[in-house]
C-alpha positions in Angstrom: -47.9 -39.8 -23.5 -49.7 -42.3 -21.2 -47.4 -45.1 -22.2 -44.3 -42.9 -21.6 -45.6 -42.0 -18.1 -46.4 -45.6 -17.3 -43.0 -46.7 -18.6 -41.3 -44.1 -16.4 -43.2 -45.2 -13.4 -42.3 -48.8 -14.1 -38.6 -47.8 -14.4 -38.8 -46.1 -11.0 -40.4 -49.1 -9.4 -37.8 -51.5 -11.0 -35.0 -49.2 -9.8 -36.3 -49.2 -6.3 -36.8 -52.9 -6.3 -33.2 -53.4 -7.5 -31.8 -51.4 -4.6 -34.2 -52.7 -2.0 -32.5 -53.4 1.4 -33.1 -55.8 4.2 -31.8 -53.9 7.2 -30.9 -55.5 10.5 -30.9 -53.1 13.6 -29.7 -54.5 16.9 -30.8 -53.0 20.2 -28.5 -54.2 23.0 -29.2 -53.4 26.6 -27.1 -54.0 29.6 -29.6 -54.3 32.4 -28.6 -52.5 35.6 -30.0 -52.8 39.1 -31.5 -49.5 39.9 -29.7 -47.5 42.6 -31.6 -47.1 45.8 -33.4 -43.9 46.4 -35.5 -42.4 49.2 -38.7 -43.4 47.5 -39.6 -46.2 45.0 -42.7 -44.4 43.9 -41.3 -43.8 40.4 -39.2 -46.7 39.2 -37.7 -47.1 35.7 -39.9 -48.6 33.0 -39.1 -52.3 32.2 -39.0 -51.5 28.5 -37.3 -48.1 28.7 -35.5 -47.5 25.4 -36.8 -50.8 23.9 -40.2 -49.4 23.4 -38.8 -46.4 21.6 -36.8 -48.6 19.2 -39.8 -50.7 18.5 -41.8 -47.6 17.6 -39.0 -46.4 15.4 -38.9 -49.6 13.4 -42.7 -49.5 13.0 -42.5 -45.9 11.8 -39.6 -46.4 9.3 -41.3 -49.5 8.1 -44.0 -47.4 6.4 -41.5 -45.7 4.1 -39.6 -48.9 3.8 -42.5 -50.8 2.4 -42.9 -48.1 -0.3 -39.2 -48.3 -1.2 -39.1 -52.1 -1.0 -36.9 -52.1 2.1 -37.5 -54.1 5.3 -36.3 -53.4 8.8 -35.8 -56.0 11.5 -35.1 -55.2 15.1 -33.1 -57.8 17.1 -33.2 -57.3 20.9 -30.5 -58.5 23.3 -30.8 -57.9 27.0 -27.7 -58.7 29.1 -28.4 -59.4 32.8 -26.5 -57.3 35.4 -24.3 -60.2 36.4 -23.6 -61.6 32.9 -20.6 -60.6 30.8 -21.5 -57.9 28.3 -18.9 -58.3 25.5 -19.5 -62.0 24.7 -23.1 -61.2 24.1 -22.1 -58.3 21.8 -19.5 -60.4 20.0 -22.2 -63.0 19.3 -24.4 -60.4 17.6 -21.5 -59.0 15.6 -20.6 -62.5 14.5 -24.1 -62.7 13.1 -23.5 -59.6 11.0 -24.9 -56.9 13.3 -23.4 -53.5 12.4 -26.2 -51.0 13.2 -26.2 -51.0 17.0 -28.6 -49.1 19.3 -27.0 -49.3 22.8 -28.3 -48.8 26.3 -25.4 -49.6 28.6 -23.1 -48.0 31.2 -20.0 -46.1 30.0 -17.5 -48.9 30.6 -19.5 -51.3 28.5 -20.2 -48.8 25.8 -16.6 -47.9 25.3 -15.5 -51.5 25.5 -17.9 -52.3 22.7 -16.8 -49.3 20.6 -13.2 -50.4 20.9 -13.8 -54.0 19.7 -11.9 -54.8 16.5 -15.1 -56.4 15.2 -17.1 -53.2 15.8 -14.6 -50.9 14.0 -16.9 -50.7 11.0 -20.2 -50.6 12.9 -22.3 -47.6 13.7 -23.1 -47.4 17.4 -25.8 -45.2 18.8 -25.7 -44.2 22.5 -29.3 -43.6 23.4 -29.0 -43.1 27.2 -25.7 -41.7 28.5 -25.4 -37.9 28.8 -21.7 -37.9 29.9 -19.8 -35.0 28.3 -16.6 -37.0 28.2 -18.2 -39.4 25.6 -18.5 -36.4 23.3 -15.0 -35.1 24.3 -11.8 -36.9 25.4 -13.5 -40.3 25.3 -15.3 -40.0 22.0 -15.1 -42.8 19.4 -15.4 -42.4 15.6 -18.0 -45.2 15.4 -20.1 -43.8 18.2 -23.0 -41.4 17.7 -25.2 -39.9 20.4 -29.0 -39.5 20.2 -29.5 -38.2 23.7 -28.5 -34.7 24.8 -25.3 -34.2 26.6 -25.1 -32.8 30.1 -23.7 -29.6 28.5 -26.7 -29.3 26.2 -29.2 -29.7 29.0 -27.3 -27.2 31.2 -26.9 -24.7 28.4 -30.7 -24.9 27.8 -31.3 -24.0 31.4 -28.7 -21.2 31.5 -30.4 -19.7 28.4 -33.7 -19.8 30.1 -32.4 -18.2 33.3 -30.8 -15.4 31.3 -33.9 -14.9 29.2 -35.9 -14.5 32.4 -33.3 -12.3 33.9 -32.9 -14.7 36.8 -29.3 -13.9 37.5 -29.0 -14.6 41.2 -28.6 -18.4 41.3 -27.8 -20.9 44.0 -27.3 -24.7 43.7 -27.9 -27.8 45.8 -25.8 -30.7 44.7 -26.4 -34.4 45.5 -23.7 -36.8 46.6 -23.6 -39.2 43.6 -21.2 -39.0 40.7 -24.0 -38.2 38.2 -25.1 -35.4 40.5 -21.6 -34.0 40.6 -21.3 -34.3 36.8 -24.5 -32.3 36.2 -23.5 -29.7 38.8 -20.2 -29.2 37.0 -22.0 -28.9 33.7 -24.3 -26.2 35.2 -21.3 -24.3 36.5 -19.6 -24.4 33.1 -22.8 -23.3 31.3 -23.4 -20.4 33.7 -19.9 -19.2 33.0 -20.4 -19.6 29.2 -23.5 -17.3 29.4 -22.0 -14.8 31.8 -23.8 -16.0 34.9 -22.4 -17.3 38.2 -23.6 -19.0 41.4 -24.0 -16.9 44.5 -23.8 -20.0 46.7 -24.0 -23.8 46.6 -24.6 -26.5 49.2 -24.1 -30.2 49.2 -27.0 -32.5 50.1 -25.9 -34.4 53.1 -29.1 -35.7 54.6 -29.7 -39.4 55.2 -33.1 -39.0 56.9 -36.3 -40.0 55.4 -37.5 -36.8 53.6 -40.9 -38.3 53.1 -41.5 -37.7 56.8 -39.3 -34.7 57.7 -39.1 -32.5 54.6 -41.4 -29.8 55.9 -39.1 -29.4 59.0 -35.7 -30.1 57.6 -35.6 -28.3 54.2 -36.6 -24.8 55.4 -33.8 -25.0 57.9 -31.4 -26.4 55.3 -32.1 -23.6 52.8 -32.4 -20.7 55.3 -28.8 -19.6 55.0 -28.8 -19.4 51.2 -28.4 -15.8 50.0 -31.3 -14.1 48.3 -31.8 -15.7 44.9 -34.0 -15.8 41.8 -33.7 -19.5 41.1 -32.6 -22.6 43.0 -30.8 -25.2 40.9 -31.0 -28.8 41.9 -28.5 -31.5 40.8 -30.2 -34.8 41.7 -30.0 -37.0 38.6 -31.2 -40.2 40.4 -34.4 -38.4 41.5 -33.5 -39.1 45.1 -34.2 -35.9 47.1 -35.0 -33.1 44.7 -38.7 -33.8 44.7 -38.9 -32.8 48.4 -37.2 -29.4 47.8 -40.0 -27.5 45.9 -42.5 -25.7 48.2 -40.4 -26.5 51.3 -37.6 -23.9 50.9 -37.2 -21.0 53.3 -37.6 -18.5 50.6 -40.4 -19.1 48.0 -38.4 -19.4 44.8 -38.7 -21.6 41.7 -36.4 -24.6 41.4 -34.9 -26.0 38.2 -32.4 -28.6 37.0 -33.2 -32.2 38.0 -36.6 -31.0 39.4 -39.0 -28.2 38.8 -38.1 -26.7 35.4 -36.2 -29.6 33.8 -34.2 -29.5 30.5 -34.9 -32.9 28.9 -34.3 -34.6 25.6 -38.0 -35.5 25.5 -41.1 -35.5 27.7 -44.6 -36.8 27.6 -45.8 -33.2 27.7 -44.3 -32.2 24.3 -47.2 -31.7 21.9 -46.3 -29.2 19.2 -44.9 -29.8 15.7 -46.7 -33.1 15.2 -45.4 -34.5 18.5 -48.9 -35.3 19.7 -49.2 -37.9 17.0 -45.8 -39.5 18.0 -46.9 -39.5 21.6 -50.2 -41.2 20.7 -48.4 -43.9 18.7 -46.1 -44.5 21.6 -48.8 -44.7 24.2 -50.7 -47.2 22.1 -47.5 -49.3 21.8 -46.2 -49.1 25.4 -49.2 -47.9 27.5 -47.0 -45.3 29.2 -45.5 -41.9 28.4 -42.4 -41.6 26.2 -39.3 -40.8 28.1 -36.0 -39.3 26.9 -34.3 -42.7 26.5 -37.2 -43.9 24.4 -36.9 -40.8 22.2 -33.1 -41.4 21.9 -33.8 -45.0 20.7 -36.6 -43.8 18.4 -34.3 -41.1 16.9 -31.4 -43.6 16.4 -33.7 -46.0 14.5 -35.3 -43.1 12.5 -31.9 -41.9 11.6 -31.0 -45.3 10.2 -34.3 -45.4 8.2 -33.6 -41.9 6.8 -30.1 -42.9 5.9 -31.2 -46.1 4.1 -33.9 -44.2 2.2 -31.7 -41.4 1.1 -28.5 -43.4 0.2 -30.2 -46.6 -0.9 -27.7 -48.7 1.0 -27.4 -50.3 4.5 -23.6 -50.1 4.4 -22.6 -48.8 7.8 -19.7 -46.6 6.5 -21.8 -44.9 3.9 -24.7 -44.4 6.4 -22.3 -42.8 8.9 -20.8 -40.5 6.3 -24.3 -39.4 5.2 -25.5 -38.9 8.8 -22.5 -36.7 9.5 -22.9 -34.7 6.3 -24.8 -31.4 5.9 -27.4 -33.3 3.7 -28.8 -35.3 6.6 -31.9 -33.9 8.2 -34.3 -35.8 10.5 -37.8 -34.7 11.3 -37.8 -35.1 15.1 -41.1 -33.4 16.2 -39.2 -30.6 18.0 -39.7 -27.7 15.6 -36.2 -27.9 14.0 -34.7 -30.8 12.0 -32.2 -32.9 13.8 -28.7 -33.6 12.5 -25.4 -34.8 13.7 -22.3 -32.8 14.6 -19.4 -33.9 12.5 -16.9 -33.2 15.2 -18.2 -35.4 18.0 -21.2 -37.4 16.7 -23.7 -35.6 19.0 -27.2 -35.3 17.5 -28.2 -31.6 17.3 -31.7 -31.2 18.8 -33.8 -28.6 20.6 -34.1 -29.2 24.3 -37.5 -28.8 25.8 -37.7 -27.1 29.2 -40.6 -28.8 31.0 -42.4 -29.2 34.2 -44.4 -32.4 35.0 -47.4 -31.0 33.1 -46.3 -28.5 30.5 -43.5 -27.3 28.2 -42.5 -23.8 29.3 -39.8 -23.2 26.7 -37.7 -24.9 24.1 -34.0 -24.1 23.7 -32.2 -22.7 21.9 -34.3 -19.7 22.9 -34.9 -16.7 20.7 -32.0 -14.3 20.7 -29.2 -16.9 21.2 -27.5 -16.9 17.8 -24.8 -18.9 16.1 -23.0 -18.4 12.8 -24.0 -21.8 11.5 -26.8 -23.3 13.6 -28.6 -22.0 16.6 -28.7 -25.6 17.9 -24.9 -25.3 18.3 -25.4 -22.8 21.1 -26.3 -26.0 23.1 -23.4 -28.1 24.2 -19.8 -28.3 22.9 -19.3 -26.2 19.8 -16.5 -27.0 17.3 -13.9 -24.5 18.6 -14.3 -26.0 22.1 -14.3 -29.7 21.4 -11.8 -32.0 22.8 -12.9 -34.9 20.6 -10.1 -35.9 18.2 -11.5 -39.2 16.9 -13.5 -37.5 14.1 -10.5 -35.7 12.7 -10.7 -32.1 11.5 -14.3 -31.2 11.1 -13.6 -27.7 9.9 
């Protein structure tokens, strides 16, 4: 009996060794000069996204060593003024096919459309644009950061749950502000809510000096409301709104109660251990883009472990299948939608110091997955690159 067990164990080890994989993962970042804001108090981290990918490789390496697999992270950073596609083509020529990308929309789509990248699996870890999951989707492009629609739906669920039905909006002047504001409008309609009023942010004064005088006057003519929504995706002016409004009301959106893919205040479901590992690695808090990079790398590791291959086509098929589940420290396993490549995930609703809710909230039901109450569901998708996911 002991010989039989030992023989079986030896067979398993030999089988694992025979299918061991050496897996190359490429993180490619287009560096972007940060847009100017009223205050430079909180600038972007130098290793934003990169640190998350590094932690992901360290985490999947533990399982990989047991299975005989090895994972290698190649990092490429393209300067703002340098050409993006030549750098990417060089990596593809070396055999890169599992690509974790932090880049603007134009660069991301140009990469996805390269003939050399047709058989690659590309992970968007930073861009929330709904069009990338809709009319501009690509079959080789997956998304491990929540869309604007997912974030807006999380906030709409929270407002409805709290019975905060009288809502107003202040919208910033930048394209990303306008996109988030539009996502908020669509989400409110989706959940049977509506804005009582909205105002554009038009100030060019230094709010650090005049917020206490200007903002009460600016908000005085807003109708009575339960919640003030802020669309300020650059973090430009929203920080000066709270506690300075004419009527004392909570704020939400880009400031106040914020729907995020991740936050340093997430602690439940084993997240505290992930946060500790990240702090040890990066000496800062884990941000949403870091989590997107970590999730992309973790998804690759899960795929390799389960399929016993690093072939991009087989990994993509598995990730989009019902069999794929990723433990993401958010209370519900993560998976990918087969109609647009978006990673299903709970969306924490956070302040600077605490989680106050996690969407989807209790009572918001779906015939297949409650996570599909957040963002574009199958009947509403405009993505055609994935074929018929029904």
